[in-house]
C-alpha positions as CSV (number, residue, x, y, z in Angstrom):
1,M,-7.2,-193.9,-57.8
2,K,-7.2,-193.3,-61.5
3,E,-8.7,-190.0,-62.8
4,I,-11.4,-190.0,-65.0
5,N,-11.8,-186.0,-66.2
6,N,-14.7,-185.8,-68.5
7,F,-18.1,-187.1,-66.9
8,E,-21.3,-186.6,-68.3
9,Y,-24.6,-187.4,-66.4
10,N,-26.2,-190.5,-68.2
11,P,-29.9,-191.3,-67.5
12,N,-29.7,-193.8,-69.9
13,S,-27.0,-195.6,-68.1
14,E,-27.6,-199.7,-68.0
15,R,-28.1,-199.1,-64.6
16,K,-31.5,-198.3,-63.5
17,N,-31.7,-198.5,-59.8
18,P,-28.9,-196.4,-57.9
19,M,-26.4,-197.9,-55.8
20,D,-26.6,-197.4,-52.0
21,I,-23.4,-195.6,-50.2
22,K,-22.4,-199.0,-49.0
23,E,-22.3,-200.7,-52.6
24,F,-20.7,-197.2,-54.0
25,Q,-17.9,-197.5,-51.5
26,K,-17.4,-200.9,-52.2
27,Y,-17.3,-200.5,-56.0
28,V,-14.9,-197.7,-55.9
29,R,-12.4,-199.9,-53.9
30,K,-13.0,-203.0,-56.1
31,N,-12.5,-200.7,-59.6
32,N,-9.9,-198.5,-58.1
33,F,-11.8,-195.7,-59.9
34,I,-14.7,-193.6,-60.0
35,K,-16.9,-194.7,-63.1
36,E,-18.9,-192.8,-65.5
37,S,-22.6,-193.8,-64.7
38,A,-25.5,-192.1,-63.9
39,F,-24.6,-192.3,-59.9
40,L,-21.6,-189.8,-60.1
41,I,-20.5,-186.8,-61.8
42,K,-16.8,-185.0,-61.8
43,S,-16.9,-181.4,-63.2
44,E,-13.8,-179.3,-63.2
45,T,-14.1,-175.3,-63.9
46,T,-12.5,-172.0,-63.3
47,S,-15.9,-171.1,-62.1
48,F,-18.4,-172.9,-60.2
49,I,-22.0,-173.1,-61.8
50,P,-24.4,-170.1,-60.8
51,E,-27.3,-173.0,-60.7
52,R,-25.3,-175.2,-58.4
53,L,-23.8,-172.8,-56.1
54,S,-27.1,-173.5,-53.6
55,K,-26.1,-177.4,-53.7
56,I,-22.7,-176.4,-52.8
57,A,-23.4,-174.2,-50.2
58,N,-25.7,-177.1,-48.8
59,S,-22.3,-179.3,-48.7
60,Y,-20.7,-177.0,-47.3
61,A,-22.6,-176.3,-44.3
62,L,-22.9,-179.8,-44.0
63,V,-19.2,-180.8,-44.2
64,F,-18.1,-178.6,-41.4
65,S,-21.1,-179.3,-39.0
66,G,-19.5,-182.0,-37.5
67,P,-16.0,-183.3,-36.2
68,P,-13.2,-182.2,-36.1
69,W,-14.8,-178.7,-36.8
70,N,-18.1,-179.1,-35.1
71,E,-19.3,-175.9,-37.0
72,A,-23.1,-176.5,-37.3
73,V,-24.0,-173.2,-34.7
74,K,-22.3,-170.2,-34.1
75,C,-23.1,-167.3,-31.5
76,D,-24.4,-164.0,-33.1
77,T,-22.6,-162.2,-30.5
78,D,-19.5,-163.1,-30.1
79,G,-19.1,-166.2,-33.1
80,Q,-18.3,-168.7,-30.9
81,F,-18.9,-172.2,-33.2
82,K,-20.6,-174.9,-31.5
83,G,-21.3,-178.5,-32.9
84,L,-24.4,-180.3,-33.5
85,D,-25.2,-180.9,-29.9
86,T,-26.1,-177.5,-29.5
87,P,-29.7,-176.8,-30.6
88,L,-30.2,-173.9,-32.8
89,G,-31.6,-170.9,-31.2
90,S,-30.5,-171.7,-27.7
91,K,-28.2,-169.3,-25.6
92,C,-24.6,-168.7,-25.3
93,N,-23.7,-169.4,-21.9
94,D,-20.6,-167.0,-22.7
95,C,-22.4,-163.9,-23.2
96,G,-25.8,-164.5,-23.6
97,G,-25.6,-164.6,-27.3
98,T,-28.4,-166.8,-29.4
99,Y,-27.0,-169.7,-32.0
100,V,-27.7,-169.2,-35.0
101,E,-26.7,-171.2,-38.4
102,A,-23.3,-171.4,-38.7
103,Y,-23.3,-171.1,-42.5
104,P,-26.6,-169.8,-44.0
105,L,-27.4,-170.4,-46.9
106,E,-27.4,-167.0,-49.0
107,E,-24.2,-165.9,-46.8
108,T,-22.6,-169.2,-47.7
109,I,-23.4,-168.5,-51.7
110,D,-21.6,-165.1,-51.1
111,Y,-18.6,-166.6,-49.6
112,I,-18.0,-168.9,-52.7
113,K,-18.9,-166.3,-54.8
114,K,-16.0,-164.2,-54.0
115,E,-13.7,-167.0,-53.5
116,S,-14.0,-168.0,-57.3
117,Q,-13.6,-164.6,-58.6
118,K,-10.1,-164.6,-57.3
119,L,-6.6,-165.1,-59.0
120,G,-6.3,-168.2,-60.8
121,F,-9.5,-169.9,-59.2
122,K,-9.5,-173.6,-59.9
123,S,-12.5,-175.7,-58.6
124,R,-13.8,-179.5,-58.5
125,E,-17.2,-180.7,-57.8
126,I,-18.5,-184.2,-57.1
127,I,-22.1,-184.8,-57.9
128,D,-23.8,-187.8,-56.9
129,Y,-27.3,-189.7,-58.6
130,N,-29.8,-186.9,-56.8
131,D,-28.3,-184.2,-58.1
132,D,-26.4,-183.6,-54.8
133,T,-23.1,-182.1,-54.2
134,I,-21.2,-184.9,-52.3
135,G,-17.2,-183.3,-52.9
136,F,-16.0,-179.9,-53.6
137,A,-12.8,-178.7,-53.7
138,W,-11.2,-175.3,-54.6
139,S,-7.9,-173.2,-54.9
140,Y,-6.5,-169.6,-56.1
141,L,-3.3,-167.6,-56.5
142,I,-2.5,-165.2,-53.9
143,T,0.9,-163.7,-52.2
144,P,1.9,-165.4,-48.8
145,E,1.6,-161.5,-47.4
146,K,-1.5,-161.0,-48.7
147,L,-2.7,-164.6,-47.4
148,V,-1.7,-164.1,-43.9
149,Q,-3.4,-161.0,-43.3
150,S,-6.4,-162.3,-44.8
151,K,-6.3,-165.6,-43.0
152,W,-5.0,-164.5,-39.4
153,N,-5.8,-161.6,-37.0
154,D,-2.8,-161.4,-34.7
155,S,0.5,-159.5,-36.2
156,K,2.6,-161.4,-34.3
157,N,1.0,-164.9,-35.4
158,Q,1.4,-163.1,-39.1
159,N,5.0,-162.1,-39.0
160,K,6.0,-166.0,-37.6
161,I,4.1,-167.5,-40.6
162,I,5.9,-164.8,-43.2
163,D,9.3,-166.2,-41.5
164,L,8.5,-169.9,-41.5
165,L,7.6,-169.5,-45.4
166,N,10.5,-167.5,-45.8
167,Q,12.7,-170.5,-44.5
168,Q,10.6,-172.5,-47.3
169,N,12.4,-170.2,-49.7
170,I,9.1,-168.7,-50.7
171,N,9.3,-164.9,-51.1
172,P,6.0,-163.0,-49.6
173,N,5.7,-161.2,-52.4
174,Q,5.2,-164.1,-54.8
175,N,2.0,-165.6,-56.0
176,I,1.6,-169.2,-54.7
177,R,-1.4,-171.5,-54.6
178,Y,-3.4,-171.5,-51.8
179,F,-5.7,-174.4,-51.3
180,S,-8.8,-173.3,-49.4
181,E,-11.8,-175.6,-49.5
182,C,-11.8,-179.3,-49.5
183,G,-15.1,-181.3,-48.4
184,I,-16.7,-185.0,-48.9
185,D,-20.0,-185.4,-47.6
186,P,-19.6,-187.9,-44.3
187,N,-21.7,-190.5,-46.1
188,F,-18.8,-190.7,-48.8
189,R,-15.5,-190.9,-46.8
190,G,-12.8,-193.0,-46.7
191,I,-12.9,-194.1,-50.9
192,G,-10.4,-191.7,-52.1
193,L,-12.7,-188.8,-53.1
194,S,-10.8,-186.3,-51.2
195,N,-7.5,-187.4,-52.3
196,L,-8.8,-187.3,-55.6
197,L,-10.2,-183.3,-55.4
198,S,-6.7,-182.3,-53.8
199,N,-4.5,-183.6,-56.3
200,I,-6.5,-181.6,-59.0
201,V,-7.1,-178.1,-57.3
202,S,-3.0,-178.2,-56.0
203,G,0.3,-176.6,-58.2
204,P,1.4,-176.3,-60.4
205,E,2.5,-173.4,-58.5
206,I,3.9,-173.7,-54.9
207,T,0.4,-174.8,-52.7
208,I,-0.2,-174.6,-49.0
209,Y,-3.0,-175.0,-46.9
210,R,-4.0,-175.4,-43.4
211,T,-6.5,-177.6,-41.4
212,N,-7.2,-178.9,-38.4
213,C,-4.8,-181.6,-36.8
214,L,-7.6,-183.8,-36.7
215,S,-9.1,-183.1,-40.0
216,P,-9.0,-186.1,-42.5
217,M,-7.3,-183.7,-44.8
218,M,-3.9,-184.5,-42.5
219,A,-4.3,-188.2,-44.2
220,V,-4.7,-186.4,-47.4
221,A,-1.4,-184.2,-47.2
222,N,0.6,-187.1,-45.7
223,R,-0.7,-189.4,-48.6
224,I,0.0,-186.8,-51.7
225,G,3.0,-185.4,-50.7
226,F,2.4,-182.2,-48.8
227,T,4.7,-181.3,-45.9
228,Q,3.6,-180.1,-42.5
229,I,5.8,-177.1,-41.4
230,M,3.0,-176.3,-38.7
231,G,0.8,-177.3,-35.7
232,P,0.8,-180.3,-34.0
233,E,2.3,-183.5,-35.0
234,V,-0.2,-186.3,-35.7
235,I,0.1,-190.1,-36.1
236,I,-2.4,-191.7,-38.6
237,D,-3.9,-194.8,-38.2
238,R,-5.2,-195.6,-41.7
239,Q,-6.4,-199.1,-40.8
240,A,-8.6,-197.9,-37.8
241,K,-9.1,-194.2,-40.2
242,N,-7.9,-192.4,-36.5
243,I,-5.7,-189.3,-36.3
244,F,-3.8,-188.9,-32.6
245,E,-1.5,-186.4,-31.2
246,T,1.2,-187.2,-30.2
247,G,1.9,-184.4,-27.9
248,Q,5.2,-182.7,-30.4
249,V,5.3,-179.2,-32.0
250,I,6.3,-179.1,-35.6
251,N,7.9,-175.6,-35.3
252,F,5.4,-173.9,-33.2
253,L,1.6,-173.6,-32.4
254,D,-0.7,-171.3,-34.3
255,I,-1.2,-168.7,-31.9
256,E,-5.3,-168.2,-32.6
257,N,-5.9,-171.7,-32.8
258,P,-3.4,-174.3,-31.6
259,Q,-5.2,-177.2,-33.4
260,R,-4.2,-175.7,-36.9
261,T,-1.6,-177.0,-39.3
262,L,-0.1,-175.4,-42.1
263,F,1.3,-177.9,-45.2
264,I,3.4,-177.1,-48.6
265,K,4.3,-178.7,-51.6
266,K,6.6,-177.5,-54.1
267,F,5.8,-179.1,-57.7
């Protein structure tokens, strides 16, 4: 997909009626690029615009509420996530706690703000003609040692991942780029937007990211040159848009989350 860098909202576009989703998908596939118009904006920043944080936070909650993450609600006692089929306010069968929003607006805004303050932060947002966020991605610089301490709780797990990165000739104290988040509104998936975002926020440093083995990001990684170094092996059926586990494991499974994978790309 071709990249066009400086998109600006154009209310005087010749197109007076916004495309619906199916028409937009057809348009992008036909033209093989995202055209500057009144229905899509792509903007790159080193920090998200404060006025847009609530839009990005809402998109974040939407993206991760469905499969394969199923993080629509979480127990206020043990932190366990559940999907869209679990009613807000219902009781947790395991501990008796109450299911609340998985990603409350203000809490999610605070998380995004903290991410944006990290060293080497790079971001990209895609905005539709209603001024809503339909895609987002960001990354930042961090040493592997600090990364595993912040993202994994189990000390044995931390040591295994540091050893794995050492095998890739990555010093635990050198800065690498951590591809932290990428999400696309479910209605706009399958047209290459995550490929576009991922290419933009990755590199030029060694870049790593982790994701669920059934996430669409598995297909993205395969397409843009990342190599899987941990977690379940999968088969990607691009025609049917399905991902299947093979039953095999690349190096080892994450002790804390057996469906988690880890990818690396050297530029």
